[in-house]
N, CA, C and O atoms as CSV, one atom per row, in Angstrom:
chain,resi,resn,atom,element,x,y,z
A,1,MET,N,N,-12.901,-17.951,-26.776
A,1,MET,CA,C,-11.605,-18.445,-26.124
A,1,MET,C,C,-11.714,-17.903,-24.740
A,1,MET,O,O,-11.926,-16.714,-24.502
A,2,GLY,N,N,-11.552,-18.875,-23.797
A,2,GLY,CA,C,-11.553,-18.506,-22.313
A,2,GLY,C,C,-10.173,-18.343,-21.837
A,2,GLY,O,O,-9.193,-18.771,-22.446
A,3,VAL,N,N,-10.139,-17.715,-20.739
A,3,VAL,CA,C,-8.788,-17.438,-20.119
A,3,VAL,C,C,-8.622,-18.476,-19.022
A,3,VAL,O,O,-9.564,-18.764,-18.283
A,4,ARG,N,N,-7.413,-19.044,-18.917
A,4,ARG,CA,C,-7.121,-20.185,-18.077
A,4,ARG,C,C,-6.286,-19.645,-16.939
A,4,ARG,O,O,-5.174,-20.123,-16.713
A,5,ILE,N,N,-6.754,-18.735,-16.271
A,5,ILE,CA,C,-5.952,-18.057,-15.120
A,5,ILE,C,C,-5.557,-19.044,-14.115
A,5,ILE,O,O,-4.369,-19.150,-13.812
A,6,PRO,N,N,-6.531,-19.833,-13.530
A,6,PRO,CA,C,-6.076,-20.817,-12.466
A,6,PRO,C,C,-4.957,-21.737,-12.944
A,6,PRO,O,O,-3.997,-21.979,-12.212
A,7,SER,N,N,-5.076,-22.257,-14.181
A,7,SER,CA,C,-3.972,-23.128,-14.725
A,7,SER,C,C,-2.718,-22.383,-14.961
A,7,SER,O,O,-1.664,-22.996,-14.788
A,8,MET,N,N,-2.687,-21.192,-15.318
A,8,MET,CA,C,-1.529,-20.420,-15.522
A,8,MET,C,C,-0.836,-20.162,-14.225
A,8,MET,O,O,0.382,-20.289,-14.100
A,9,ILE,N,N,-1.694,-19.771,-13.197
A,9,ILE,CA,C,-1.108,-19.456,-11.912
A,9,ILE,C,C,-0.424,-20.712,-11.295
A,9,ILE,O,O,0.693,-20.699,-10.777
A,10,SER,N,N,-1.256,-21.826,-11.419
A,10,SER,CA,C,-0.674,-23.127,-10.791
A,10,SER,C,C,0.584,-23.481,-11.567
A,10,SER,O,O,1.501,-24.021,-10.949
A,11,GLY,N,N,0.714,-23.222,-12.890
A,11,GLY,CA,C,1.917,-23.518,-13.666
A,11,GLY,C,C,3.068,-22.753,-13.140
A,11,GLY,O,O,4.152,-23.283,-12.897
A,12,ALA,N,N,2.808,-21.469,-12.965
A,12,ALA,CA,C,3.819,-20.441,-12.506
A,12,ALA,C,C,4.216,-20.871,-11.015
A,12,ALA,O,O,5.381,-20.734,-10.641
A,13,LYS,N,N,3.370,-21.319,-10.289
A,13,LYS,CA,C,3.716,-21.655,-8.913
A,13,LYS,C,C,4.516,-22.919,-8.852
A,13,LYS,O,O,5.332,-23.094,-7.947
A,14,GLN,N,N,4.294,-23.842,-9.833
A,14,GLN,CA,C,5.218,-24.921,-9.954
A,14,GLN,C,C,6.599,-24.633,-10.228
A,14,GLN,O,O,7.524,-25.212,-9.659
A,15,ILE,N,N,6.759,-23.625,-11.210
A,15,ILE,CA,C,8.018,-23.110,-11.516
A,15,ILE,C,C,8.716,-22.465,-10.313
A,15,ILE,O,O,9.909,-22.639,-10.063
A,16,LEU,N,N,7.882,-21.708,-9.587
A,16,LEU,CA,C,8.485,-21.075,-8.339
A,16,LEU,C,C,8.953,-22.075,-7.370
A,16,LEU,O,O,10.012,-21.898,-6.769
A,17,LYS,N,N,8.173,-23.190,-7.171
A,17,LYS,CA,C,8.595,-24.168,-6.242
A,17,LYS,C,C,9.961,-24.792,-6.725
A,17,LYS,O,O,10.886,-24.969,-5.932
A,18,LEU,N,N,10.043,-25.114,-8.041
A,18,LEU,CA,C,11.331,-25.589,-8.467
A,18,LEU,C,C,12.427,-24.552,-8.283
A,18,LEU,O,O,13.543,-24.860,-7.865
A,19,GLN,N,N,12.110,-23.435,-8.575
A,19,GLN,CA,C,13.109,-22.338,-8.457
A,19,GLN,C,C,13.590,-22.254,-6.964
A,19,GLN,O,O,14.779,-22.154,-6.663
A,20,PHE,N,N,12.597,-22.301,-6.086
A,20,PHE,CA,C,12.885,-22.301,-4.693
A,20,PHE,C,C,13.798,-23.370,-4.210
A,20,PHE,O,O,14.723,-23.114,-3.439
A,21,LEU,N,N,13.544,-24.588,-4.664
A,21,LEU,CA,C,14.380,-25.737,-4.420
A,21,LEU,C,C,15.795,-25.550,-4.887
A,21,LEU,O,O,16.751,-25.905,-4.198
A,22,ILE,N,N,15.917,-24.975,-6.096
A,22,ILE,CA,C,17.277,-24.729,-6.621
A,22,ILE,C,C,17.959,-23.628,-5.841
A,22,ILE,O,O,19.113,-23.817,-5.458
A,23,THR,N,N,17.305,-22.435,-5.564
A,23,THR,CA,C,17.991,-21.325,-4.894
A,23,THR,C,C,18.098,-21.551,-3.375
A,23,THR,O,O,18.863,-20.871,-2.690
A,24,ARG,N,N,17.323,-22.509,-2.867
A,24,ARG,CA,C,17.417,-22.779,-1.446
A,24,ARG,C,C,18.790,-23.205,-0.982
A,24,ARG,O,O,19.129,-22.988,0.182
A,25,GLU,N,N,19.592,-23.801,-1.841
A,25,GLU,CA,C,20.908,-24.222,-1.569
A,25,GLU,C,C,21.851,-23.035,-1.482
A,25,GLU,O,O,22.921,-23.134,-0.882
A,26,LYS,N,N,21.492,-22.001,-2.030
A,26,LYS,CA,C,22.426,-20.869,-2.021
A,26,LYS,C,C,22.321,-20.111,-0.651
A,26,LYS,O,O,21.227,-19.958,-0.107
A,27,ALA,N,N,23.412,-19.673,-0.147
A,27,ALA,CA,C,23.429,-19.030,1.217
A,27,ALA,C,C,22.699,-17.772,1.188
A,27,ALA,O,O,22.105,-17.426,2.209
A,28,ASP,N,N,22.669,-17.032,0.129
A,28,ASP,CA,C,22.055,-15.627,0.170
A,28,ASP,C,C,20.550,-15.633,-0.026
A,28,ASP,O,O,19.928,-14.572,-0.092
A,29,VAL,N,N,19.919,-16.892,-0.127
A,29,VAL,CA,C,18.491,-16.913,-0.218
A,29,VAL,C,C,17.945,-17.686,1.088
A,29,VAL,O,O,18.032,-18.912,1.158
A,30,PRO,N,N,17.394,-16.932,2.089
A,30,PRO,CA,C,17.036,-17.606,3.256
A,30,PRO,C,C,15.820,-18.470,3.078
A,30,PRO,O,O,15.053,-18.255,2.140
A,31,ARG,N,N,15.599,-19.499,3.992
A,31,ARG,CA,C,14.514,-20.355,3.919
A,31,ARG,C,C,13.274,-19.479,3.933
A,31,ARG,O,O,13.210,-18.459,4.620
A,32,GLY,N,N,12.255,-19.926,3.125
A,32,GLY,CA,C,10.976,-19.139,3.087
A,32,GLY,C,C,10.962,-18.019,2.091
A,32,GLY,O,O,9.997,-17.262,1.982
A,33,HIS,N,N,12.091,-17.922,1.340
A,33,HIS,CA,C,12.246,-16.803,0.417
A,33,HIS,C,C,12.553,-17.347,-1.046
A,33,HIS,O,O,12.938,-18.501,-1.236
A,34,ILE,N,N,12.359,-16.456,-2.030
A,34,ILE,CA,C,12.754,-16.948,-3.380
A,34,ILE,C,C,13.398,-15.832,-4.092
A,34,ILE,O,O,13.060,-14.678,-3.830
A,35,ALA,N,N,14.317,-16.091,-4.990
A,35,ALA,CA,C,15.022,-15.155,-5.789
A,35,ALA,C,C,14.324,-14.910,-7.083
A,35,ALA,O,O,13.982,-15.864,-7.780
A,36,VAL,N,N,14.089,-13.632,-7.449
A,36,VAL,CA,C,13.471,-13.215,-8.711
A,36,VAL,C,C,14.222,-12.199,-9.396
A,36,VAL,O,O,14.881,-11.397,-8.735
A,37,TYR,N,N,14.191,-12.144,-10.727
A,37,TYR,CA,C,14.931,-11.127,-11.551
A,37,TYR,C,C,13.790,-10.134,-11.964
A,37,TYR,O,O,12.748,-10.551,-12.469
A,38,VAL,N,N,14.020,-8.835,-11.736
A,38,VAL,CA,C,13.107,-7.861,-12.098
A,38,VAL,C,C,13.780,-6.788,-12.960
A,38,VAL,O,O,14.914,-6.355,-12.752
A,39,GLY,N,N,12.871,-6.361,-14.064
A,39,GLY,CA,C,13.350,-5.198,-14.842
A,39,GLY,C,C,12.889,-5.462,-16.212
A,39,GLY,O,O,12.677,-6.614,-16.592
A,40,GLU,N,N,12.719,-4.383,-17.007
A,40,GLU,CA,C,12.265,-4.422,-18.367
A,40,GLU,C,C,13.354,-4.793,-19.336
A,40,GLU,O,O,13.155,-5.610,-20.235
A,41,THR,N,N,14.547,-4.168,-19.142
A,41,THR,CA,C,15.704,-4.502,-20.015
A,41,THR,C,C,16.796,-5.019,-19.219
A,41,THR,O,O,17.241,-6.135,-19.487
A,42,GLN,N,N,17.313,-4.287,-18.203
A,42,GLN,CA,C,18.408,-4.707,-17.357
A,42,GLN,C,C,17.726,-5.411,-16.079
A,42,GLN,O,O,16.809,-4.847,-15.483
A,43,ARG,N,N,18.189,-6.593,-15.713
A,43,ARG,CA,C,17.478,-7.271,-14.695
A,43,ARG,C,C,18.238,-7.207,-13.409
A,43,ARG,O,O,19.461,-7.350,-13.428
A,44,LYS,N,N,17.565,-6.993,-12.251
A,44,LYS,CA,C,18.102,-6.998,-11.020
A,44,LYS,C,C,17.508,-8.057,-10.066
A,44,LYS,O,O,16.295,-8.257,-10.001
A,45,ARG,N,N,18.391,-8.703,-9.354
A,45,ARG,CA,C,17.921,-9.894,-8.512
A,45,ARG,C,C,17.378,-9.355,-7.131
A,45,ARG,O,O,17.975,-8.519,-6.452
A,46,PHE,N,N,16.224,-9.912,-6.814
A,46,PHE,CA,C,15.590,-9.560,-5.526
A,46,PHE,C,C,15.257,-10.827,-4.918
A,46,PHE,O,O,14.999,-11.813,-5.609
A,47,VAL,N,N,15.249,-10.846,-3.499
A,47,VAL,CA,C,14.836,-11.988,-2.763
A,47,VAL,C,C,13.627,-11.569,-1.893
A,47,VAL,O,O,13.665,-10.675,-1.048
A,48,VAL,N,N,12.518,-12.345,-2.212
A,48,VAL,CA,C,11.351,-11.938,-1.524
A,48,VAL,C,C,10.772,-13.172,-0.812
A,48,VAL,O,O,11.061,-14.322,-1.141
A,49,PRO,N,N,9.894,-12.834,0.235
A,49,PRO,CA,C,9.264,-14.060,0.925
A,49,PRO,C,C,8.256,-14.764,0.045
A,49,PRO,O,O,7.532,-14.116,-0.710
A,50,ILE,N,N,8.200,-16.031,0.129
A,50,ILE,CA,C,7.256,-16.810,-0.686
A,50,ILE,C,C,5.790,-16.501,-0.294
A,50,ILE,O,O,4.897,-16.852,-1.065
A,51,THR,N,N,5.509,-15.896,0.805
A,51,THR,CA,C,4.203,-15.537,1.187
A,51,THR,C,C,3.613,-14.459,0.246
A,51,THR,O,O,2.391,-14.310,0.273
A,52,VAL,N,N,4.333,-13.717,-0.557
A,52,VAL,CA,C,3.782,-12.760,-1.526
A,52,VAL,C,C,3.232,-13.469,-2.754
A,52,VAL,O,O,2.479,-12.850,-3.506
A,53,LEU,N,N,3.588,-14.822,-3.016
A,53,LEU,CA,C,3.113,-15.429,-4.117
A,53,LEU,C,C,1.572,-15.594,-4.259
A,53,LEU,O,O,1.039,-15.666,-5.366
A,54,ASN,N,N,0.899,-15.647,-3.120
A,54,ASN,CA,C,-0.443,-15.774,-3.192
A,54,ASN,C,C,-1.288,-14.383,-3.235
A,54,ASN,O,O,-2.518,-14.368,-3.293
A,55,HIS,N,N,-0.595,-13.391,-3.204
A,55,HIS,CA,C,-1.251,-11.979,-3.257
A,55,HIS,C,C,-1.740,-11.726,-4.651
A,55,HIS,O,O,-1.023,-11.986,-5.617
A,56,PRO,N,N,-2.970,-11.216,-4.782
A,56,PRO,CA,C,-3.505,-11.014,-6.264
A,56,PRO,C,C,-2.675,-10.108,-7.035
A,56,PRO,O,O,-2.582,-10.268,-8.252
A,57,SER,N,N,-2.040,-9.133,-6.415
A,57,SER,CA,C,-1.151,-8.117,-7.220
A,57,SER,C,C,0.067,-8.897,-7.786
A,57,SER,O,O,0.484,-8.687,-8.925
A,58,PHE,N,N,0.629,-9.823,-6.926
A,58,PHE,CA,C,1.828,-10.456,-7.296
A,58,PHE,C,C,1.447,-11.576,-8.336
A,58,PHE,O,O,2.265,-11.902,-9.196
A,59,GLU,N,N,0.312,-12.116,-8.265
A,59,GLU,CA,C,-0.216,-13.061,-9.221
A,59,GLU,C,C,-0.366,-12.377,-10.628
A,59,GLU,O,O,-0.146,-12.991,-11.672
A,60,CYS,N,N,-0.720,-11.187,-10.584
A,60,CYS,CA,C,-0.751,-10.418,-11.907
A,60,CYS,C,C,0.603,-10.301,-12.515
A,60,CYS,O,O,0.748,-10.356,-13.736
A,61,LEU,N,N,1.563,-10.147,-11.717
A,61,LEU,CA,C,2.982,-10.062,-12.215
A,61,LEU,C,C,3.426,-11.460,-12.685
A,61,LEU,O,O,4.173,-11.529,-13.661
A,62,LEU,N,N,3.021,-12.565,-12.066
A,62,LEU,CA,C,3.256,-13.842,-12.548
A,62,LEU,C,C,2.591,-14.171,-13.891
A,62,LEU,O,O,3.168,-14.872,-14.722
A,63,LYS,N,N,1.436,-13.685,-14.080
A,63,LYS,CA,C,0.690,-13.874,-15.234
A,63,LYS,C,C,1.414,-13.096,-16.408
A,63,LYS,O,O,1.637,-13.616,-17.501
A,64,ARG,N,N,1.727,-11.918,-16.103
A,64,ARG,CA,C,2.533,-11.092,-17.067
A,64,ARG,C,C,3.906,-11.785,-17.488
A,64,ARG,O,O,4.264,-11.805,-18.666
A,65,ALA,N,N,4.586,-12.300,-16.550
A,65,ALA,CA,C,5.797,-13.096,-16.809
A,65,ALA,C,C,5.499,-14.208,-17.653
A,65,ALA,O,O,6.271,-14.452,-18.581
A,66,GLU,N,N,4.420,-14.965,-17.451
A,66,GLU,CA,C,4.168,-16.100,-18.252
A,66,GLU,C,C,3.767,-15.704,-19.666
A,66,GLU,O,O,4.078,-16.426,-20.613
A,67,GLU,N,N,3.117,-14.628,-19.825
A,67,GLU,CA,C,2.734,-14.079,-21.092
A,67,GLU,C,C,3.960,-13.734,-21.879
A,67,GLU,O,O,4.009,-13.996,-23.081
A,68,GLU,N,N,4.907,-13.183,-21.278
A,68,GLU,CA,C,6.137,-12.652,-21.971
A,68,GLU,C,C,7.148,-13.781,-22.194
A,68,GLU,O,O,7.728,-13.907,-23.272
A,69,PHE,N,N,7.347,-14.595,-21.159
A,69,PHE,CA,C,8.453,-15.583,-21.286
A,69,PHE,C,C,7.942,-17.062,-21.439
A,69,PHE,O,O,8.694,-17.957,-21.827
A,70,GLY,N,N,6.699,-17.259,-21.131
A,70,GLY,CA,C,6.243,-18.682,-20.938
A,70,GLY,C,C,6.921,-19.295,-19.852
A,70,GLY,O,O,7.052,-18.704,-18.780
A,71,PHE,N,N,7.385,-20.503,-20.063
A,71,PHE,CA,C,8.057,-21.126,-18.872
A,71,PHE,C,C,9.609,-21.182,-19.176
A,71,PHE,O,O,10.326,-21.967,-18.556
A,72,ASP,N,N,10.058,-20.424,-20.039
A,72,ASP,CA,C,11.504,-20.356,-20.451
A,72,ASP,C,C,11.994,-19.037,-20.024
A,72,ASP,O,O,11.834,-18.064,-20.760
A,73,HIS,N,N,12.565,-18.941,-18.917
A,73,HIS,CA,C,13.051,-17.587,-18.286
A,73,HIS,C,C,14.507,-17.449,-18.638
A,73,HIS,O,O,15.287,-18.351,-18.335
A,74,PRO,N,N,14.930,-16.312,-19.295
A,74,PRO,CA,C,16.291,-16.188,-19.828
A,74,PRO,C,C,17.352,-16.082,-18.770
A,74,PRO,O,O,18.517,-16.262,-19.123
A,75,MET,N,N,17.106,-15.833,-17.610
A,75,MET,CA,C,17.952,-15.603,-16.570
A,75,MET,C,C,18.238,-16.849,-15.740
A,75,MET,O,O,19.067,-16.866,-14.830
A,76,GLY,N,N,17.475,-17.921,-16.126
A,76,GLY,CA,C,17.482,-19.247,-15.410
A,76,GLY,C,C,16.546,-19.269,-14.169
A,76,GLY,O,O,16.116,-20.336,-13.730
A,77,GLY,N,N,16.252,-18.107,-13.632
A,77,GLY,CA,C,15.244,-18.001,-12.531
A,77,GLY,C,C,13.972,-17.313,-12.958
A,77,GLY,O,O,13.819,-16.966,-14.129
A,78,LEU,N,N,13.106,-17.121,-12.083
A,78,LEU,CA,C,11.863,-16.394,-12.397
A,78,LEU,C,C,12.241,-14.921,-12.794
A,78,LEU,O,O,12.924,-14.232,-12.037
A,79,THR,N,N,11.811,-14.492,-13.915
A,79,THR,CA,C,12.008,-13.144,-14.444
A,79,THR,C,C,10.621,-12.364,-14.562
A,79,THR,O,O,9.669,-12.793,-15.214
A,80,ILE,N,N,10.625,-11.269,-13.912
A,80,ILE,CA,C,9.346,-10.439,-13.913
A,80,ILE,C,C,9.622,-9.282,-14.681
A,80,ILE,O,O,10.561,-8.549,-14.373
A,81,PRO,N,N,8.832,-9.031,-15.732
A,81,PRO,CA,C,9.031,-7.837,-16.626
A,81,PRO,C,C,8.283,-6.662,-16.189
A,81,PRO,O,O,7.206,-6.337,-16.689
A,82,CYS,N,N,8.887,-6.015,-15.221
A,82,CYS,CA,C,8.208,-4.672,-14.841
A,82,CYS,C,C,9.395,-3.865,-14.258
A,82,CYS,O,O,10.495,-4.352,-13.993
A,83,ARG,N,N,9.028,-2.540,-14.087
A,83,ARG,CA,C,10.070,-1.591,-13.536
A,83,ARG,C,C,10.434,-1.947,-12.105
A,83,ARG,O,O,9.586,-2.351,-11.310
A,84,GLU,N,N,11.662,-1.793,-11.809
A,84,GLU,CA,C,12.159,-2.160,-10.441
A,84,GLU,C,C,11.490,-1.313,-9.371
A,84,GLU,O,O,11.207,-1.804,-8.279
A,85,ASP,N,N,11.238,-0.066,-9.668
A,85,ASP,CA,C,10.570,0.774,-8.557
A,85,ASP,C,C,9.168,0.229,-8.428
A,85,ASP,O,O,8.678,0.165,-7.300
A,86,ALA,N,N,8.459,-0.183,-9.510
A,86,ALA,CA,C,7.056,-0.674,-9.261
A,86,ALA,C,C,7.060,-1.939,-8.468
A,86,ALA,O,O,6.163,-2.126,-7.646
A,87,PHE,N,N,8.016,-2.835,-8.654
A,87,PHE,CA,C,8.149,-3.992,-7.982
A,87,PHE,C,C,8.411,-3.843,-6.618
A,87,PHE,O,O,7.814,-4.563,-5.818
A,88,VAL,N,N,9.354,-2.874,-6.177
A,88,VAL,CA,C,9.678,-2.539,-4.860
A,88,VAL,C,C,8.464,-1.993,-4.166
A,88,VAL,O,O,8.170,-2.432,-3.055
A,89,ASN,N,N,7.748,-1.076,-4.738
A,89,ASN,CA,C,6.553,-0.528,-4.235
A,89,ASN,C,C,5.422,-1.613,-3.898
A,89,ASN,O,O,4.733,-1.593,-2.878
A,90,LEU,N,N,5.348,-2.529,-4.884
A,90,LEU,CA,C,4.348,-3.541,-4.602
A,90,LEU,C,C,4.676,-4.500,-3.492
A,90,LEU,O,O,3.869,-4.800,-2.613
A,91,THR,N,N,5.899,-4.964,-3.577
A,91,THR,CA,C,6.255,-6.012,-2.563
A,91,THR,C,C,6.541,-5.429,-1.199
A,91,THR,O,O,6.482,-6.169,-0.217
A,92,SER,N,N,6.840,-4.175,-1.074
A,92,SER,CA,C,7.021,-3.585,0.284
A,92,SER,C,C,5.651,-3.293,0.848
A,92,SER,O,O,5.549,-3.164,2.068
A,93,GLY,N,N,4.584,-3.178,0.070
A,93,GLY,CA,C,3.249,-3.022,0.704
A,93,GLY,C,C,2.694,-4.428,0.965
A,93,GLY,O,O,1.678,-4.541,1.650
A,94,LEU,N,N,3.275,-5.450,0.482
A,94,LEU,CA,C,2.675,-6.847,0.782
A,94,LEU,C,C,3.236,-7.471,2.052
A,94,LEU,O,O,2.601,-8.335,2.657
A,95,GLN,N,N,4.431,-7.031,2.458
A,95,GLN,CA,C,5.076,-7.668,3.628
A,95,GLN,C,C,4.648,-7.191,4.900
A,95,GLN,O,O,5.130,-7.663,5.930
């Protein structure tokens, strides 16, 4: 059984593009950014630049989100199942 990482990542990116189009209309998400929900049990909303989507570390988070939620995210937006402090440390190093 092979791993389909490129297809999983492209599927996640398609969801992010749709999420971006939906959240783009909200005033609190600036152009070029996306809203994501982060947390293992309690979710917190973060707005991050879309440039982080191509970073290998962030792609690992996307893969983990796909494994846990598939393409059905309970919050209605992209949900990333990791600790908030780990997410903040990762994304602050990427910007």
